[in-house]
N, C-alpha and C positions, 0 to 999 in steps of 0.2 A: 502493500501500499503506499501510495505517497500522500503526504499529509502537508499540505501548503498552507501556513497560516501568515496572515497580516505581512505579503511582500511588497514592499516598495522599493523601487529603483529609479533613480533618477540620473540624467546626463547633464549636468549644470543645472540650467534653468528648466530643462524640458524632463519632466516626469512620465518615463514609460510606465510605470506600474504604480497604483494606488491601492494600497492596502487590500491585496488581493488573497482571499482564501479558499481553498479548494481539496477536496478530497478525491483521489483517484483510485479505485479501488483494485484488489489483485485480478490479473488475468482480464482486467476491461481495457477496451481500445476506445480513447479519446481523442477528440477532435477539438483543437484550438481554432475556433474561426471568428474571422474579423477582417475589416479592411487592414489596408496598410497604416502603420503607425500605432494599430491599437494595443501593441504589447505582448502579442502571442509570442512571438520568438524570442523576445526578452525574457519572457516567462521558460521559454524552454532550454534555454541555454545556461539560467540558474539552475534549474533544474539538475541539468549535465555536468555543472562546476565550470562552465566554459565563460561565466559570468559571475557576479556577485551582488547581492542585493545590501540595500542600505539599511534595511530593518526587515526583521520578520524572519521566520525560520521554515525547514524544510527539513521532514522526517523520512527516511526511505527505510521501508520495512522495520520503521520504529526507532531507527536510529537517527540521530541528529548529523545531517550532512555538512554541517558548516565545517567539521573539521576534516573532511573527506576529500581525498584528491579525486580527479577525473577517473583515473584507473581505480580507485578504491571503491568507488560508486556501483562499478560496475554497470556502467550505463552503455549501450550501443546506440550511436549517433549517426543518422543518414542525412546526407545535405541534399540539397536540390539541386546542384551541379554536380553530383556524383563524388567528386574529390578522390577520383582514383589515381594509383600512382602508375602515370603514364610506361614509364620504363620497365614495368613488373608485368609479368602474364597474369591472367585470370586467375590462375592457381594460386599465384604469389601474391596476390592481393588479398584473397581471401584469407588467406594463410598468416596475414602480416600481425594482425594483432596476436597470433599465439608465437609467433617466432620471434617476437621483440621481448617476450617475456624473461625475467631473471634466469639464470641456468636452475635453480632449485625448483621453480614453477613452471617451466615450460616442458610442453608434453612431449614424449619421443617423436622421433621424425615418421614413425608409422602412423601412431596416432593421429598425428596433424593430417599426414595425409589421408586418411580414412575419413576424419570429419570432413576435410575440405570435399573430397569426393561425396560425401552425402550431401551437404549443403549444395552443391551444385546440381546434383539431382533434384532436390527439394526447390530450389530456383529455377527447374527446367533449363539448365545450362550445361547438362552432361556433353561430354564431348568438345568442348570449348576451353578447356584449362589451359593450354598452349596459346591461346589468341593475346594479343595484346587490346587496352581498350580502345585503340583507334580503330580496331577492326570490328567491333561491335555496334549496335544500333544504340540507339538512346534508351529505350527500353531494357535491354539486354545490361548497358552498364548500371543502370540503376539497380537491376537484380544483383548483379555483384557486389556493390555497394550493400544491399541489404545483406546478401551472403556473408562479407564482411563483419558487418555489426552483429550479425547472429554466431560469428564462430568464437566469440569470447564468451559466450552463454552469459549475455546480459541478464540481470532481473529487471531492467526496464530498459525498453527500446523508444527511441525518440527521432520523430522523422519531421525534419523542417521543409515543407514545401515538396515533399518526395518526387510527384510527379508534375512540378509547374513547368519545367523546361522540354516537355515532351507536347507531342501533336495530341488533339483531343480523342482521336481512336485508340493511340497506345494509352493514354491517360486514363480510359474506359475500361480498357483490357487490364491494366495493371491495378485499378482499383479493385474490379473484381477477385483478382488472384492475391492481392494482402489481404484481404477480408479471409479469405480460406485459407491463407496460409494463417493467420492470425487464430482462426479457428480450430487448426490442428495444432498448434504450438503452446496456446493459451497464456501466451506472455503478455506482461504490463506494458501496455503502448500508448503513447501519446504523440499526435500528428498535428503540425501546424497547417492550415490550408484558408485560402480564401474564398475558394470556391465552395458556394453552399450544396451544390449536389454532390461533390466529394464526400461532404462530412456527412450529409444526411445518409447517403449510399453506405458508407464505409464504417461507421462508429456507433457505439455503444450508447454514447451519449455526447452530448454536443456542447461547448464551452461557448457563448457567444461574446467576444470581447469589443470593447470601443473606448478610445480615450484612455487605455492604461486600466480600465475597471472592468470587470464581467457583469454583463447584462441580464445572463440569463443562462440556467443549466439544467438539461432535460434530456429524455430521449430524444432521436430524431423526431419521432411523432409529436411528442409533446411540445418540442420548441416551434415546429411547423404549425401544428392546430391551436396553439395556444401561445402566442407570443406574448412576453412580458412587458414588451414597450413598443412605440413608434418605433424605435431605431430597429428592433428586432425584426420587426414585420416588415419593414421598408427593406433590410438587408436579406431577410430569406426569400427570394425570388420576387417575381413581378407581383405589383399590387396597385390598385388604384385607393388615393386617399382623396376623400370629399371632406369639404369644411362642414361642420354641422351643428345644431343648437339643441341639447337636451332640456326639456320641459315636460316637468310631470309624467316621467314614464313613457315619453316619445321623444323620437329623432326626427328633428327637420332637415332635409337634405334638398336644397333649392325648392324650396317651396313645398315639396313631399312631406308627407308623414309616414313615418314606420314606428311601429309600436315596440317596446320593451314591456311585454305582460307583467312581468314580474319585478319590475323595476321599482326603486327606492320612489315615491311619487313626491318625494320632498327634495330629489336631486336635479337640479337644473344647472347651466351653464354651456359655455362654449366648448368644443371639441372636434375629433377629427375621426370619420369613420372609415375603416378600412376593409375593403373588400378585394378579395382576389379574380382574375378574369374568369376563372372556371366557376365561381359560385355566383355568377351573374346570369339569370336567364334573360332571355329577350323576347317578347310578347308584343302583339298587338295592341295598339290603343283600346282601352276596354277588356283587354283579356288578364288585368291583373294590375294591383296595385303597386305603384313603384315610380321610377325617376324617368321622368320624359327626356329624351334624348334624341340627335338627329343622326343617322348614318352618314359617314363621311368617306370611309374607307375600307374594305376588306381583302385580306391575305390568305391564301391557303397555305398551311404549314402542314404537310403530311396528314396525319388523321383528324387534325383540328384545322377551324377556320378563325383565324384573329379577326374581330371587327373593331375599328375605331369608331367611337362614338362623341359627340359635343353635345354636352350636357348643360354647359353656360357658354356664351360667346367666348371662345379662346380656351376652352375649359375642356380637355379630352381625356376620355377614360377608355378602356380596354374590355371587351368580353370576349372568351374564347366559347365557341360551339363547336359540337362534334360534326362531320359532313353531313351526316343525315339530317341532324337539326337545321343546318343551314339550308339544306335542299329544300325541308318543309316548308321554311321562312320564304325563300325565294325572295330575300333582303336586296333592295336596290339603293344606291347611293343615292342619300339626299331627302329619302324617307324619315319619318318619325316613327319610333317606337316606344315601348316602354321597359326599362330595366328591373328587374324584381330579383333583389339580393337573397340568396337561400342562406347566406350566414355574412352576417358584418361583425365586426369587432370595434367599439366605439371607444376612445382613450378623452377623458376631461383633462382637462389642463391641468388639474392636481393630481394626474397619474389614475385616479380611480377607474376600474376597467369594468365594462360592460360587455357581455358576451351576448349578441343580439341575433336571435334566431326568426326569420322570417315567421311572424305568427300563422299564416296561412296554412304553414305545413304542420301544424297541429303538434311539435315536436317537442321534448324536455327542453325548458329554458334554464341554462347556467348562469349564473350570476356571481362574480366575485369582485373583491376590492383588493388591490395589492399593488405595491410599490414598484418602482421601474427597474431594482436590483435584482431580484431574482435569482442571486446567487451567492 
């Protein structure tokens, strides 16, 4: 287990981490997700012992890491740009962490060879042991880097944007491969990414960071379905944000009223309603209660059709329809339609949060009040 408590790190006047606390459980694969400058790589480097906090503590398996060197922490680190030794073969790169050990802790050559060959089979690179990094593809080089990190039998595996330097197709293949490898090895892992899809697809839990603080921690489903703050909502995929007013249990958006059936009737104020494009139904006028909009543009994107709509002069939002629904509607640019949110989430300016479900669907209504930190 990695126990991170009240970590603060500053570089001069720039505060990279602000009182960050987090527990990472044994065998768990955790994603640190956020934009550039959010502090995720700084936190990873402090866990590894490559950087040091100004305040706070990190405990690895119950042991205070402050007095431990990088080697003593038994951490495997995989960098974005592979960091392989160009003059060494694949075999020698993977074996490096074992061969540089002191004489009394270095395994015999036969044992090193057996372990390296096993790792190369595990990362699907058997037969390439004699090649040099320049003779490999980007995806192969990253797998060599991962095998090298695993060779020292780390208790924690840390990956800094491990697939960031690869093209989209290779990234997707390696994401799936990493998830399967983690499930096989059950090693505790932490990886940094700014790619929302990557974090949601690979991680057991996601830690969303911004400006040196944790905004929210949860499973991919929890993070996506119940964002704890407007920042998390905007960062996790495409979303429409609409200015609104809360008044006695109703949300008013552009003159249209949506009910919050179980909301506190005494709560009122300005806020923002968040609706994902796939959570918007498009209907003809008179067929539902919602937001009036003009169809401006339509784009076919494989199995879905993205419809751009104007709800107020100059204010555009998007809806995503299935190809079948789009064919049924036979929409034309310039025609007026009604947008009916299947689900919306409203944030007041004081961060009290209401999860509103369209009352016409007769589904349970969930309401909660929370701060924006969530972590």
